[in-house]
Residue, then its C-alpha position, 0 to 999 in steps of 0.5 A: m500500500t502507498e501512503d495515500n491509501e493508508f491515510s485520510r487527508t482533509q484540508p479544513r479551512t475553518i475550526d468547524g471543518m477541523r472538528v469534523a475532520i477529527a470527529g470520532l478520534p480518541p481524545d488522547m490521540p497524539v497530534d504532531g504539527a509540522s514546524d510551520v504549524e503554530l497550533k498549540a495542540t499535542s492531543v486531539q482533545q486540545l485540538r478540539a478546544i482551539d477556538r479558531l483556525p488561523y490558516p488552512t491546514e491539512v489534517i492527515i489521519p491513518y485509516r486504521l487506528r492503532s495505539d501508536s497512531i498520530v494525527r499529523l498537521r501541515r500548513l497549506k501554502s497560500e495560492 
């Protein structure tokens, strides 16, 4: 399998979109942001508590959740 087949990739542009993207994930699931992502969240629970999304962000979630699964965030470049 390739990486594209193993992960769901969404690009929410609002905090409501972010919450939809991470709906159903365990609150203690770790979050890892790329170096250019300034969101201060290390868990899904903290990500849900953010009050606004300062810029469009790509959310990368494994299709098959395991105990070592991580949500990855990448900042989308402006066009």
